[in-house]
C-alpha positions in Angstrom: 0.0 0.0 0.0 1.2 3.5 -0.9 0.2 6.8 0.7 -2.3 9.0 -1.0 -0.7 11.5 -3.4 -1.6 15.2 -2.8 -0.8 17.5 -5.7 0.1 21.1 -5.1 -2.1 23.8 -6.6 -1.0 27.3 -7.6 -2.9 28.7 -4.5 -0.9 26.6 -2.1 2.7 26.3 -3.2 5.1 26.4 -0.1 6.5 22.9 -1.0 9.5 21.9 -2.9 10.9 18.5 -4.1 14.4 17.5 -2.9 16.5 15.0 -4.9 17.9 12.2 -2.8 21.1 10.2 -3.3 19.1 7.5 -5.1 17.8 10.0 -7.7 14.2 10.1 -6.4 12.6 13.4 -5.4 10.9 13.8 -2.0 8.4 16.3 -0.8 9.8 19.0 1.5 9.5 22.6 2.6 11.7 25.6 2.3 12.9 26.8 5.7 15.7 29.3 4.8 17.7 30.5 1.9 21.5 30.9 1.9 24.1 31.9 -0.7 24.5 28.5 -2.4 22.1 26.3 -0.4 18.7 26.1 1.0 17.5 24.7 4.3 14.7 22.2 3.8 12.5 20.1 6.1 10.9 16.8 4.9 7.3 15.8 4.9 6.3 14.0 8.1 9.9 14.7 9.5 11.1 11.3 8.3 14.6 12.8 8.4 15.9 16.0 10.2 16.0 19.3 8.3 19.2 19.9 6.4 20.9 22.2 3.9 21.1 21.1 0.3 22.4 22.7 -2.9 20.1 24.7 -5.0 20.7 22.3 -7.9 19.1 19.5 -5.9 15.8 21.3 -5.2 13.0 22.1 -7.7 9.4 23.2 -7.5 6.6 20.5 -7.8 4.5 20.4 -10.9 1.1 22.1 -10.9 -2.2 20.4 -11.5 -1.0 16.9 -12.5 -4.0 15.0 -11.1 -5.6 14.7 -14.5 -3.1 14.3 -17.4 -4.9 12.2 -19.9 -3.9 8.8 -21.4 -0.3 7.7 -21.4 1.4 6.1 -24.4 4.4 3.8 -24.8 7.8 5.6 -24.4 6.1 8.5 -22.5 8.4 9.9 -19.8 6.7 9.7 -16.4 7.5 9.7 -12.7 6.4 6.9 -10.4 5.4 7.4 -6.8 7.3 4.5 -5.2 10.0 3.4 -2.8 12.9 1.1 -3.0 12.1 -0.9 0.2 9.7 -1.1 3.1 10.1 1.5 5.8 11.4 4.1 3.3 9.4 7.2 2.4 7.8 7.4 -1.0 9.3 9.6 -3.7 9.0 10.4 -7.4 11.2 8.1 -9.5 12.0 8.8 -13.2 10.6 6.1 -15.6 9.2 5.3 -19.1 6.0 3.7 -20.1 6.6 0.4 -21.9 3.0 -0.7 -22.3 -0.6 0.2 -21.3 -3.4 -2.1 -20.3 -6.5 -0.2 -19.3 -5.8 1.5 -16.0 -2.5 -0.4 -15.6 0.9 0.5 -17.1 4.1 -1.4 -17.4 6.9 1.0 -16.5 10.7 0.9 -16.7 12.7 2.9 -14.2 15.4 5.1 -15.7 18.9 4.0 -14.7 17.7 0.6 -13.4 17.7 -2.7 -15.2 14.6 -4.6 -16.3 14.4 -6.7 -13.2 12.9 -3.6 -11.4 10.1 -3.1 -14.0 6.7 -3.3 -12.6 3.0 -2.8 -13.3 1.4 0.2 -11.6 -1.9 1.9 -11.6 -2.4 5.3 -13.1 -2.9 7.1 -9.7 0.8 6.4 -9.0 2.0 8.1 -12.1 2.4 11.7 -13.3 4.1 13.3 -16.3 7.8 14.1 -15.9 8.4 17.2 -13.8 10.3 19.6 -16.1 10.7 22.4 -13.6 14.4 23.5 -13.4 16.4 23.5 -10.2 16.1 26.5 -7.9 18.5 29.4 -8.1 19.5 32.0 -5.5 18.0 34.8 -7.4 14.6 33.1 -7.7 13.6 34.1 -4.1 13.5 37.0 -1.8 13.9 36.5 2.0 13.1 38.7 5.0 13.6 38.1 8.7 11.0 39.4 11.2 11.7 39.4 14.9 9.0 37.7 17.0 7.9 39.2 20.4 8.7 36.9 23.3 5.1 36.2 24.3 4.4 34.9 20.8 7.4 32.7 20.2 5.9 29.4 21.3 2.6 30.0 19.4 4.6 31.0 16.3 6.3 27.6 16.1 3.3 26.2 14.3 3.4 27.2 10.7 -0.4 26.9 10.4 -0.7 30.0 12.5 0.9 32.1 9.8 -1.4 31.0 6.9 -3.3 34.3 6.8 0.0 36.2 6.6 1.1 34.0 3.7 -2.3 34.3 1.9 -2.5 38.1 2.4 1.0 38.9 1.3 1.4 36.3 -1.4 4.7 34.9 -0.2 5.7 31.3 -0.5 6.1 30.4 3.1 6.5 31.9 6.6 8.4 29.8 9.1 9.6 30.4 12.7 13.3 29.8 13.3 14.2 28.8 16.8 17.9 30.0 16.5 17.1 33.5 15.5 13.6 33.6 17.2 12.3 35.2 14.1 9.9 34.5 11.2 11.7 33.6 8.0 9.6 34.9 5.1 10.4 33.5 1.6 8.7 34.8 -1.5 9.3 34.7 -5.3 8.8 38.5 -5.6 10.3 41.2 -3.4 7.0 43.0 -3.4 5.2 40.1 -1.7 7.9 40.0 1.0 7.5 43.7 1.7 3.8 43.2 2.1 4.5 40.5 4.7 6.8 42.9 6.6 4.1 45.6 6.4 1.5 43.2 7.8 3.8 41.8 10.6 2.6 44.1 13.4 -1.0 43.5 12.6 -0.3 39.8 12.3 1.2 39.7 15.8 -1.8 41.5 17.2 -4.0 38.9 15.5 -1.9 36.1 17.1 -2.4 37.6 20.6 -6.1 37.7 20.1 -6.2 34.1 18.9 -4.1 33.0 21.9 -6.5 34.6 24.3 -9.5 33.1 22.5 -7.9 29.7 22.4 -7.2 29.8 26.1 -10.8 30.8 26.9 -12.1 28.1 24.6 -9.9 25.5 26.4 -11.1 26.7 29.8 -14.7 26.6 28.7 -14.2 23.1 27.2 -12.6 21.9 30.5 -15.5 23.4 32.5 -18.0 21.8 30.2 -16.3 18.4 30.6 -16.2 18.7 34.4 -19.9 19.8 34.4 -20.9 16.9 32.3 -19.1 14.5 34.6 -20.7 16.0 37.6 -24.1 16.1 36.0 -23.8 12.4 35.0 -23.0 11.5 38.6 -25.4 11.5 41.6 -27.3 14.8 42.0 -30.0 16.0 44.5 -32.0 19.2 44.1 -34.2 20.7 46.9 -35.6 24.1 47.9 -35.2 25.7 51.3 -37.6 28.3 52.6 -36.3 31.8 52.2 -36.5 32.7 55.9 -34.4 29.6 56.6 -31.6 30.3 54.1 -29.4 31.9 56.7 -29.4 28.7 58.7 -28.7 26.6 55.6 -25.8 28.8 54.5 -24.5 29.4 58.0 -22.6 32.3 59.5 -20.1 33.6 56.9 -21.0 30.5 54.7 -19.7 28.1 57.3 -22.5 25.5 56.9 -22.4 25.3 53.1 -18.6 25.3 53.2 -18.6 22.3 55.5 -21.1 20.5 53.2 -18.9 21.2 50.2 -15.8 19.7 52.0 -17.6 16.5 52.8 -16.0 13.3 51.3 -17.6 12.3 48.0 -19.2 15.8 47.3 -18.0 17.2 44.0 -19.9 20.5 43.8 -22.8 22.3 45.5 -24.6 25.0 43.5 -27.0 27.5 45.0 -29.5 29.6 43.1 -30.2 32.4 45.6 -33.2 33.7 43.6 -35.1 30.5 44.0 -33.4 29.2 47.2 -32.6 26.0 45.3 -29.6 23.8 46.2 -28.1 21.3 43.8 -25.6 18.8 45.2 -23.4 16.7 42.9 -21.4 13.8 44.4 -19.7 10.5 43.6 -22.3 8.4 45.5 -25.9 8.7 46.5 -24.9 8.3 50.1 -22.5 11.3 50.0 -25.1 13.5 48.4 -27.7 12.5 51.0 -25.3 13.3 53.9 -24.7 16.8 52.4 -28.4 17.3 51.9 -29.2 16.4 55.5 -26.8 19.2 56.6 -28.3 21.9 54.4 -32.0 21.1 54.2 -33.6 23.2 57.0 -37.4 22.9 57.4 -40.3 23.8 59.7 -42.7 21.2 61.1 -45.4 21.2 63.7 -46.4 18.9 66.5 -49.7 19.2 68.3 -49.6 19.1 72.1 -52.7 18.7 74.2 -53.6 22.1 75.7 -53.9 20.7 79.2 -50.4 19.3 79.1 -48.6 22.4 77.9 -47.2 23.3 81.4 -45.8 19.9 82.0 -44.3 19.7 78.5 -42.6 23.0 78.9 -41.5 22.3 82.5 -40.4 24.7 85.2 -38.4 27.5 83.7 -38.6 25.7 80.4 -36.3 23.0 81.6 -38.1 20.1 79.9 -38.5 21.7 76.5 -34.9 23.0 76.6 -33.7 19.5 77.2 -35.6 18.4 74.1 -34.0 21.2 72.1 -30.5 20.2 73.3 -30.9 16.5 72.8 -32.6 16.7 69.4 -30.4 19.4 67.9 -33.2 21.5 66.5 -32.5 25.2 66.2 -35.6 26.3 68.0 -39.1 25.3 69.1 -41.8 27.9 69.0 -45.1 27.6 70.7 -47.8 29.3 68.6 -50.4 31.4 70.4 -54.1 31.4 69.5 -53.9 34.9 68.0 -51.2 33.6 65.5 -53.3 30.6 64.5 -56.7 32.4 64.5 -58.1 29.5 66.5 -61.1 29.4 68.9 -61.1 29.0 72.7 -62.2 25.4 72.5 -59.1 24.3 70.5 -57.9 21.2 72.4 -54.3 21.3 71.2 -51.4 23.8 70.8 -48.9 23.5 68.0 -45.2 23.4 68.7 -43.3 24.6 65.7 -39.8 23.0 65.2 -37.1 24.6 63.1 -34.0 22.5 62.1 -32.8 19.8 59.7 -35.1 16.8 59.0 -33.1 14.6 61.3 -33.1 17.1 64.1 -36.9 17.6 63.8 -37.4 13.8 63.7 -35.4 13.5 66.9 -37.4 16.2 68.6 -40.7 14.6 67.6 -39.6 11.3 69.1 -38.7 12.9 72.4 -41.8 15.0 72.5 -44.1 12.2 71.5 -42.6 10.0 74.2 -43.0 12.7 76.8 -46.6 13.5 75.9 -47.5 9.8 75.9 -45.9 9.5 79.3 -47.8 12.4 80.7 -51.1 11.1 79.4 -50.4 7.7 81.0 -49.5 9.3 84.3 -52.6 11.5 84.2 -54.7 8.4 83.6 -53.1 6.7 86.6 -53.7 9.8 88.7 -57.3 9.9 87.8 -57.7 6.2 88.7 -56.1 6.9 92.1 -58.4 9.8 92.8 -61.4 7.6 92.1 -60.0 5.0 94.6 -59.3 7.7 97.2 -62.9 8.9 96.8 -64.2 5.4 97.4 -62.0 5.0 100.4 -63.3 8.3 101.9 -66.9 7.1 101.3 -66.1 4.0 103.3 -64.5 6.0 106.2 -61.0 4.9 105.4 -57.9 7.0 104.8 -55.1 6.3 102.2 -51.7 6.3 103.8 -49.0 6.7 101.1 -45.8 4.7 101.2 -42.3 6.2 101.7 -41.1 8.9 99.3 -44.5 9.6 97.7 -44.4 12.2 96.4 -40.6 12.2 96.1 -38.6 14.5 98.5 -38.0 18.0 97.3 -34.2 17.5 97.1 -34.7 14.5 94.6 -37.0 16.3 92.2 -34.2 18.3 90.6 -32.5 15.0 89.6 -35.3 13.8 87.5 -35.4 14.3 83.7 -38.3 15.3 81.5 -39.8 11.8 82.0 -40.8 12.7 85.6 -44.6 13.2 86.1 -44.1 14.8 89.5 -41.4 17.3 88.7 -43.6 20.2 87.7 -47.1 20.3 89.3 -47.3 17.7 92.2 -48.1 20.4 94.7 -50.9 21.8 92.5 -52.5 18.4 92.5 -52.4 18.3 96.3 -54.2 21.5 96.9 -52.5 24.8 96.2 -50.1 27.1 98.1 -48.3 26.6 101.3 -46.7 29.2 103.7 -48.0 32.1 101.6 -45.9 31.0 98.5 -47.4 30.5 95.1 -47.8 26.8 94.3 -46.4 25.0 91.4 -49.8 24.7 89.8 -50.0 28.4 89.5 -46.5 28.6 87.9 -47.4 25.9 85.4 -50.6 27.8 84.6 -48.8 30.6 83.0 -48.2 28.3 80.0 -51.6 26.7 80.3 -53.5 29.9 79.6 -56.7 29.0 77.8 -56.3 31.7 75.2 -52.5 31.6 74.5 -52.4 35.2 73.4 -48.6 35.1 73.7 -46.0 32.6 72.5 -42.6 31.5 73.8 -39.5 30.4 71.9 -36.9 28.0 73.2 -33.5 27.8 71.5 
């Protein structure tokens, strides 16, 4: 198999053909012009650039892709190589015979043992262009600014300068850190020099655009990878955004630094969070830290005092253990409720996990209070029956518990807040505990209290 042949048109003619030691001509490019030699580089860099005599360099033929039918004894050139691994070049030959699209050719200067049958696409008419001469070209050297030297090493970046000026080639030379401009006419070279400053400005603009394009492409690739991974989207109420973000952004920063979290985007206009992560678990953990909500729990009105506790101790313990930000007790004037409403809503603010914990604690405590109240009522009925029979109930030791032990009980104690109120009011001129609890058990709840 032989490589595809590309013929050079008049519009694009920076190439030359260099004669090798075997007599074949190989495609190359002019790099510099000297007194008796030219510096050339070879196609695909199959051998390093070198200086060769003008007599060994010629211009390629123009428009040889359609040259009609060939006849016997026609002088041609064959695109071939002498052995595998060697680049292809143009070898002088003659046509011996033609059979349709196939031709029997004889290589000039080689015996008949090298004759072969080739297809027409590997042939062209003999190139009759003369060798190059020193006076056939004009050269100019243009110094390149330091910030453009790396970018200028690619010859493709100077195509517009070549096209606009009409020169043959523009090549960056590492040794002189300059552009070597080569043209057939002095006027075209002068045009290139005239356009050089504008050309350099154009290169700077292209460099900036290329950098921005690469940055945008990188960002696009990262975004695609993150989008294709696990993602969660949720909305936080506007009045809770401060809690979700945290003081000076501390909460959202902590969430972004969590293992497995790639990125967290926040749309402040819609209060929407988007979390991208490696795994669903990592995304859910970050969401649990950021998603603050409000939720209600209805507490029976007659148990409000006991749920809150003396000086708010019980409800404060629930806040501390659950981790909620705050618990707000709504008053009737806030809800627009009537006097006969049997429950009072407790409004929780916190993460879903915190609120779930607070509900568990509050549900347990309310259930406990209801059970204790039921037992108390049953005891009152028994006491009443005993009195009707003329008997008196004598309580056992530590019932109710001694005053010094009451402070040690948690929110599960049914005697910690209103035991004296159930036994008949004030003693020694002091206000009883039932009265203190009553401040939370107001039938109208015109005020509310917040525990944090």
